N, C-alpha and C positions, 0 to 999 in steps of 0.2 A: 311459108311467107306471110307475113301479117303488113297491111299499110297503116292501121290504126291501131297498134298496140305500143303502149310508151313505157309500161312496168317496167321498171330496173330489175325484176326479179326473173324476167324471163331471158335475163343475160347470162344466167345460170346453166354454163354448159352440162354442167352434173345432172342437171333435171330436164334441159332441153337442148337436147344434142344437137340437132340437125336446125334448129330454128335461126328465120333471118326475118328482118323486116326493114322497109322502106322507112316506116316511120321511126325517126330518131328515138333514142330512150330518155327518158325524163331527166336520167342522168347528166344527159349532155349539156344541160341547163348550169351545172354546179361548175364548170371550169370557168363558164361566163360570169356566173357570179363572183367568183374568187376573184377575177381579172377586175371586176368592178367595183368590190374590196378595196383592192389595192389603188385603183385608178383615183378614188376618193380619199384614201389614207383610213378607212375604217378598218379596226383592228379588234372590234367589239359588235358582236351581233346577236338578235336574239330571233327564236325560229316559234312558229306556231303553225301546227298540220294539223288536218283532219286525219283521223284515226283510220286510215285505208293502209293495204300493203303496199299500194305503189307510192304512196307518201312517204311511209315508215323505212323504204329501202332507199328511197332517193336522201332523205335526210340522214342517213348512217352515210351514206357516199359522201354528202357535203360536210358532216361532220371531219370524216376523215382527211379530204380536201383542206378543209380549214385547219386542221392541227398540222399538217405538212406548212401551210403558209404563214403559221404563226399568229393565227386570227383565234380570237376568244369567243365561245358561244356563251353568253352569260345565262341566258335560261332558255329551255326549251319547253313548250307547251303542246297540248293536243287535248282533241274535243273529239265527241262521236257525232252529236247532232247539235246541242248549244254551244256556241263557243263564248257566251258571257263573261263565265269565270276567267277562261283562259285569257281572256282579253284583261280583263282586271288585272290578273297577275302580271301580266306584262307592264302595264300603266303602274302597279307598284312599284315594279323592278327598275322604275325610270328607263324603260327601252327607247332604244333611239333608231337603231337600223333595224328593221325587222321584215325578215323572209317568211313569207306566207304560203304555203303547199296546200291546196285544197279546191274542192270542182268548183263551177260557178255558183251553184245555187247556196253553199254554205260561205261563199267570198261576200254575198251580199247578207249575210247573218253578220261574219265577220266586221264589215265596214260600217255596219251601222252600230254595233257596239262600240266601236274605235270611235266614231262620233259622238255618242253617250257618253264617253269615258275620254274625252278631248285628246285622243291617242292619235293626233295629225298635226299638221300644221308646220312649222318653220323648223322645230324640231325635230320631228318623226319624219322618216321616209320609208316607206314600204316597197317590197320589191317581190312582186307575185307572177303566178305562172300565164304566158300572153297567148293561151290559145282559145281565150273566151273570145264571143262575139264582142265587136267593137261597142256595142250598147248594151252591153250583158248588166250593168248597174242600172240602166232605164227599165229594164223588163218588171212587168208589174207581179209582186210575189206576195202573197197575203199573209205569209210565214213572216215576212221583214217588217218591223213598227219602222220605218224610216222612207223618208220620200225620196225621190230621185235627186234632189238637190242637196238633201244634206248627206248624200253618199256620195255626189260629186262634190262636194267640199270635202270630205274626208279623203279621196283618192286623189285630190288635187297633188300633181309633182311625184305621184307614184311610178314606178320602173317596173317595165315586165320584160321579159325574157322568153322567148320562143323561137325553137329549131325553124330553119326555113322549108317551107312547103312548096316553093315556086323559085323557078329561076329567074333571078334579077336582071342578069345579061340580055335575057330574050334573044338569045341565039338558038339556031335552027339546032336542034336534037336528034338525036339518033332515029327518032321516028319522022323525020323529016319536017315536024312541026316546031315552032317556037312556043313558049309560054302561052303568048296572046293568041295565036293560033289554035292554040289547046282548047283555052276557055271560051274561044270565040265559036268554035265547035260545038261546046259542051251546051251552052246555054240554052240554044233553040230545043236541048233536050229534055232542060227542065220543066217541072209541072207546075213550079212556082218561083218566086224571088230565090235568089241564091243563099242569101241569109237565110231563109226558111226551110232550106233544104237540107237534113240531115246528109251528114259526110261530103257536104260540100268542100268545105276546108280541106280536108284529106283525099280529093279526087285526082289530083298530080300524082300523090304517093300511089295511090292504088292503079293509075296509067303506068307508073315506073317499075312498080311490082311486078307486072306481068311483062314488062320488057325485061326485068329482071331473070325472071324465070325463063324466058324464050331463049336469051342469050346463054343461060348455064347451060341448057339443053342442049343448043347448037354445039356448045365446046364439048359435051358430054359424048353427043354422037361422035363427033370427030376422033374424041380419044378413044374411044371404045371400038370403033372402025381399026384402031390401029392394032386391036388384041383380036379382032375377028369378033367382033360381039356389037348388038344392035340393042338402041334403047329400049326398044319396043319387047323385048325378052326378059325385063327387069322384071324382079320378084323381090318381096321384103327380105327373103332371106340371102339376097344376092348383095354380100358385102363389098363385093369388088366395084360393082356398078354404084353402090351406095357412094362409097369414097369418091369415085372419079365426079360423080353428080357435086357433091360436097366441096372438091378443090375448085370444081368451077363454078360454082355460085361463090363460094369465099375471096375467087379472083376476080370477080365480073366488077367492071366499072366502065360508064358511060354517063353521056351528056344526058340527062334528063329534062323533063318539063318541071320538075321540082326541084332541079339542081343536079350536081356531081354527085352520081350515086356510086357509092361504093360501101364494103361494109368490114368490120373488126373482125377480130379472132372469135369474137362473141357472138358474131351475126348481127352487131347494132349496125344502123346507118351512121353514117360520116357526114354531116351536116354543119354549116353553120349556124350560128345563134342570131336572132336580130335582137335588138334591145331597143325598146318604146320607153318613152314617158308621156304621161298625161297632162295636157296645160287646157284647162277651160273646157273638161271633157271631152278632149280630142286628141286621139294619139297622133305623136309624132315620131319618128324613126332618128335614134341616135347615132347608131353604128351597127356593126356585126361583128361577133366574135368570130375568130378563124380557128378552128379546132387544129387546124395543121402547124402554125406557129406561135399559136397560144395566147393571141394578143386580141386587143378590141381595135379595129377600123372604125375611127369616128367620122361621121360624113364630112364631107368638107362644108364649111360653114355654120355645122350644126351649132343650136342654141340651147343652151340648157334652161329650164323656167322651174325656179326653186321659191317657195314661198320665204318671204325675205330676202330673195336675190342672190342667197348664195346655199350651197349644199350642208345640209343639218351635219353635226358633228356625231360620233358614235357616243358620245359621251360629255356631260359639261365640262369646257374647257378649262381646265386648271393652270393657271398661269402663277409661276413662282415668282414671289416679288420680294425682294431684299430689302428689309428695313432698315436704312441708313440714317444715321445720324441727321438731327435738324443743321440745316448750313450756318444760320444765325448762330445757333448754341456752341457748335463746334468753334469759329471763329471766335466767338467771344471770349470761350474758355482758354484758348490757344493764345489768344491776344493778353489775356490777365497773367496766364504762366510766362510767357516770354517777360511781360513788365517783370514779374518776380524774380525772373532769372536774371534781368537788368540790373536789379537792386540787389539780388545776392555779389553779383560782380562788383557793384560799388562798394558793399561792404567789406568783400574782399582787398580792393585797394584800399580802401579806409585802414584796414587793419594792417594791411602791409606797410603802408605811408608811415602810421603811426605806433609802430611796433616797438621802438626806441622809448615810447614814453611809459610812466610806472604803471597810469592806470591800465594800458592795454598789455604792459608785461604781466601784471599781477593776475590777469585774465586768461593767461597762456593762449596766445594769439593763434597758435599754430593748431590746438585743438578746435579753436573757433573756426579756422581756416577748413577743418576737416568738416565741421558741423555746414558750411556754408555749401562745401562740394555737395555734400549728402543732399542738401536740399534743392541745390539745380539738377541734381539726377532725379529728383521726386518730381520736380516740375517738369521735366523732359518727358517724364511718364505720361502727363497729363494729352501731350500729344500723340505719342503712342497710342494711347487708349482710341483716341479719335480716328486713328488710321484704319481702312476697311479694305477688302479685297476687290478685286477688279473682275469678279465674276457676278455683275451686276447685270439683270436684264433691262432693267428702268434707268436709263445712263441719261436722263435728262437734267442733272444737275453734275454731269462728269466734269463739266469744265471748270466748276469753283470747288471741285473737290480733291483731296489727296487719296489713292488708292494704293495700297499695296499688290503687287502683282501676287497671284493666287499662288505661285510654286513658294515665294517667298514669307506668307502668312503664317506657317509654323514657326519660322524665327522671329517672327513680329509678335506671337506669342510669347515665346522663350523669352525676348527681349525686354516686354513689358514686366515679366516678375521677376527677371535678374535685376534690372535698372531700378526697380521701385524696393525691392527688397535692399539692396546693397545702398541706395541711397538713404533708407530709412535708418537701417543700420549706422550709416557713418551719421548722420544729423542726430537721429536720438542717441545713439551709443556714446558721441561725444559728451553731450550733456549727462546722461548717466555716468558716464568716468568722471566726471567732475562731483556730480553729488555722490558719488562712492565716495570719493576721496575726502570728502567733508566730513562724511558720515564716519569714516574710518577713523579720523582724526577727533572728531567729538567724542567718540566711543572711548579712544585711549585716554582723552583728557579726563572724561568721567572716571574712568577706573583708576586713574593718579590722583584724582580729588578726594574718592574714598577713601584710598590707602592711606592719605595725609589727613583725613578726619579723623580715622580712628586712632591715629597717634596723639593726637592733640585734642583728642575727647573729653579727657580728664583735666585740662587745664586751661580750659577756655571757657566763656561763654558762647551765646547764639552768632553774635556777631563776629566773634574772633575766627569759630569754624566757617564761615561764610567767607569772609576775607581769605581764610586759607584754601578752599576751594578755588577762587577765582585766580589767587595768585598761582596754583598749581595749574589750572588750565590756559592763564596767559603764559607762562614760563614754557608749557608744551608747545604752545603755537609758535613762540617765536624760535624755539629751538628746532621744531620740525620744518620741512621743507618740501613744499610738493613738487619732486621731480616730473619732467614731461613724459620720461618714459613708463612711468608707471599711469598715465591718462591713456598714451598709445598701446600699452599692452592690452587694457581692459578693451579698447576698440577694436584692437586687432584679433584679440580671443574672440569678439563677439562675429566679427568680419569672417572670421575663418568657419565660425560654425554656420553660415549663410551658406558661404561658397561649398563646404560640404554636402550640406542638405540641398542646394539647387545641383551640383553637380551629379548626385545620386537620383534625384528627380528626374534631369534630362537624359542619362544614361540610361536608367530602367525603364519609366513612361515617358517618351519625349510627348510635348505637347504637340495639338494637330487643330486646323481649322474645321469644326462639323458646325452644319446650320441647323438651327432649332425650328421647328415647322410650328407653326401654330393653325387653329383652325381654319377653316376656309372662310372666306370673306366674299359674298355676292357683289356683282359690279352694280355700279349706279344704275346701269341700263339693263333690267335684268332680260329683255330681249335679246342680249346679243349672247346670252347662255354662255357666260363666263364667270368663272369664280378664281379669285385671286387668293393665293398660297402664301401667305408670309411669313419670309424666313429671317433670321437672326444670327449671325455669325457669332460663334462662341469657341473659345480657347478652350480645348478638353485635353483630357491623356486618360490613360488608363489608371485605374485606383485613384483618380484626382481627388475622390473625398479623403481618402486616406493620407495624401501629400497634404492638401489645406488643412485636415485636422491637427497633422505634427506641427505645421507652420502656425497656425493659430494657436494651439497650446504653447509653443515655444515661445514666440511675439507676446502673448499674453500674459504668461509668466514672468518675461521681461519688462513689460509694461506696468505690472501689478508692484513688481519689486522696486522700480523706480521710483514710482508713486509712495511707496511705504517710505525709502530713505528720501523722497522731498520732504514729508509730512515729519518725518524724524529730524530733520536738519532745518525745520521751517523758521527758527528765531537765530541760527548758527550766521555769524558773519566774519569771516577771516581774511586778515590781507593776502594768504598765498591765494586765495581762491575769490576776488572781490565781486565777483559777479554771480556767486553761488547762489542767492536769494533769488535772484534773476533766473538761474538755470533752472530753480524750484517751481518758480510760475508757471515757465514755460513748460515743464514735463508735467504739471497738472492739466494744462490745455491740452498738451498732444494726447495724453492719457483717454481725458472726456471723450474727445473728438474719435479717436480710434475705436475704443467700448460702443459708441454709438454708431460707426460707421460699417463696423464688419458684419453685425447681424442686420441692418438696415440694407446694405447691399445685397447680402443673401434674398433677403425678403423680394425687393424689387429688381431680382437678376433678368427678367426676361422684359422690363421695361427700357429699353437700351438708352432714351433720351434722360430719362429721370436716373437711370444708373450713372452715366456720364456727368451728369450736372453733379450729382449728389458727391459722387469719389473726386471727381476736379474740384469742387469747392472745398471739400475735407483736406485734400490735399495742401490745397493753395491757402487756405485759413491757417492750417498748422505751421506751414512754412513762412507767410506773412506774420504770423504771430510769434515765433521764436525770433523771427528777425527784429523785429521791432522791438520786443521785452529785451533782448540781450545786446543789442547795439544803441539802441537809439539813447538811452540814458550815456553811453559812452561818447557819443555823437555830441550830445548837448554839453556835456561836461567839457570836452576838448574844444570846443567852441566858444564857452563861457571864459576857459581859464587864457583861451588864445587871446581873445580881447583885452585881459590884462597883462599877461606876459606870454611871449611867443617863444620863450627858451626854457620850458620848465620842464622839460622832458624828462630829469633828474631829481625832481622835487619830490619830499618824501611826503609831503601832504596833499599830492595827488590822488592816491587811494581815498577811500570810502572810510568812516569810521572803524576802526577796530573791531573784532568780533569780542575780544576782552573788555574792552572800554564799555559795549553794548550790555555784555553778561555783569559788570559790576555794577552799571546803572541799575540793571534790573533787579540785583540784589539787595543794593541799599533802598530800593523802594517798596520790597519786601520787608524789610527790617524795620524801616519808619512804620510801616503799616501794623507792624506785631508790636512794636513798641505802645504806638498808639492804643491799641487795645488793651495793652497793660495797663497803662496809666490809668485809663478810663475805668477800668474794674477796681484800680486802687483808690481812687476818686470817690468810688460808690462806696466804698468799705470804709473809708475814713468817715463820708457822712453819716455811715449807722454808728461807728463808732462814737463819734461827737454827740447824736443824739443820746446814747446810752449812757455817754457819761453827764450829761445834763440831767438826764431822769434819775441817776443815781445820786449826781450832788444833792440835788431837790430833798429826795428822801432821806439824806445824809442829815441835812440842815432840818428837817423835821424830827428826825429820832433825837436828833440833838437836843432841839428846845425841849421836847417829851423829858428826855432823860435828866437835864438841868431843874426843870421843874419839880420833878420828883425827888431831886437829890436836896434841893432845897428845904423841903418840907422834912426828910428823914436824916439828913447830916451836912457838914460844912463842906462846900467843895473841896474836891483833890485835883488842883490844874495839871498834875504829872502822870495822871492814870488815865488810859483809854478805855472806854467801855468796849465789851466784846462785839457789840453790834458795828462800831467804828473801825475797830480792829478787821473786823470780815472785808466792809465795804473797802477800806485802803488795800486791803492783800489785793482783791478782785481788780479795782483800777489798774494797781500796777503792773498787775499781769497782763491784761488787755494792752495796755501801754507798750509792753515789749512785745506782744504778736504782731502791733500795729508797726513796729519798728521793725522787726525783721521781715515784714511782707512788701515794705516799700522797694523800689529797686534801689541797687547801690550806686556808688559815685562814680564808677566806672562803668555800669549799664547806662546811666545818663548820659 
């Protein structure tokens, strides 16, 4: 029987088979620690211990209980004599909840290092052994390089646990004395003050240990008498008496001056644990841990005293904060999109109202209606892109926002992609269908004109061939008609490809909402020990990179091909599609904006406000520009003609200048420039020839005079004979004249 041993190692029945103690085991504090952790919501703790067997066993038992309670031990530090390095390690690991297991003298060293490393205050709480003397931190210790005031600062708010060593109820015990009576009888027998008397604190335990032995002996005597044996006959080889005595001690229970005395199967004392907290250097009782019920009974009206007014957290509190769109930005973009939808509806009404006019008929109004429907769908996507889920922790702006229910958010993700892609295909696909048919007609016309040119190559001049090409193209345009089904088939084929691709994506890898976490941000008030973890809602799916790559590749080729067709037909204008040039201009703008928007969106993907604004403005700019380029000229023309004639819906001159007229004009301009160049070249050559004729005429006159002078001296003149030099000069002039005449343009060319 022991009254002062608390080592958990003594609970090992294999080593200490008949050991009992009235001093509770150090492990008895561990359940109280666990209940404290649960009470304050601490799930992460740290341990620092002195390298003694009693504390090693204690920590192992605490780790076992923490594992059962799902409490993580972040770090475990131990020291032999100098705790400085262990305390620094705790500080580096940002320890907040620290359990300290060490004797009184090392405790002063530990808290001196804690003071030096600033490991105290409103963010840190220490839990240590409570059986030190109340003024243990004020004891003068040469090995501690801190003052009592510094230790008091470091210890402010710490908690202690110790097993009760006196009966708090102050009832009459089995000895006939209450706890107060016991201490009243003890004090006169002390040679000094109680605080300076070794073992004073354990005196009730020693007194109850004697009573426990006496009660066990009495029960043993009674039990042995039943078997005709006496306790006085006991020897160490008497296993029967040993067993009876062991059972008697195991079953002993009574009310003692140290409290209720009873033992576990390991011989440990079962006792309540007292929990205290230091405030301004004074310990005050918070409550008691009941080992029988495994609960902490806090004292009525107890008041905790924490630095900063509230208990520390086991780690920096991480508050998830959803990044939401700026309210003004959201409503601004939605308002512009709604205005765009209203304009599209007005254009749709205009198109239907004036569908019998030739100007509208020749632009294929039904295809334009499809384009307007696609534009409205794209503008609806602006609103869908601004919707957010309702799992927002910071809901201060909820009254002014639209939030999609969390369980519907995956459907919202799918709707964004479906509506945007279908809207884009209807709008851009309608323009693509028109420009495709224009290119098809112009290509066919070129082939026919080349065939006609080869037939007339040997029988006409440059101008004749040009007019042949014009007549061939004009004849083809007038005989060919662009059927509406040809445009619908192109749009339908593109739409079918979109639906197939989206259906595969939705069926194989459906979209879901997944928050993207950003690096934590410290709160403005750093004393709150709070960090905010920004979250950004994103629509993702498995293999979304592959699906997006397929869509970008498909749409990219679609855009580039449309740009090529628009460039090839930039100067083509035909009656059957009188707005083809405006469609080409619109395609230029859409392609350029899409090429810019796609990569920029990927770059600013994590900047929600910038991304939403950029995507929304790009969509709206494309839609407004397309409606303006294609419909504003029609509206102005109808308005102009209405002012002069209100019944001109069937006039042939409602259409814009025909393509063949434009082509004829361009060909004539080119021919005129070519003829001007030829005339200029001929004029230069005539000047040269005239100069040569003048020089040769002068030379001929000189030679004639010389010849006449020579002939007058030798013989009479012969008028009908030409001298050889004059014959040569005359032949050369005649030859040059013939060449000059053949070089001049013919009368037909002029």
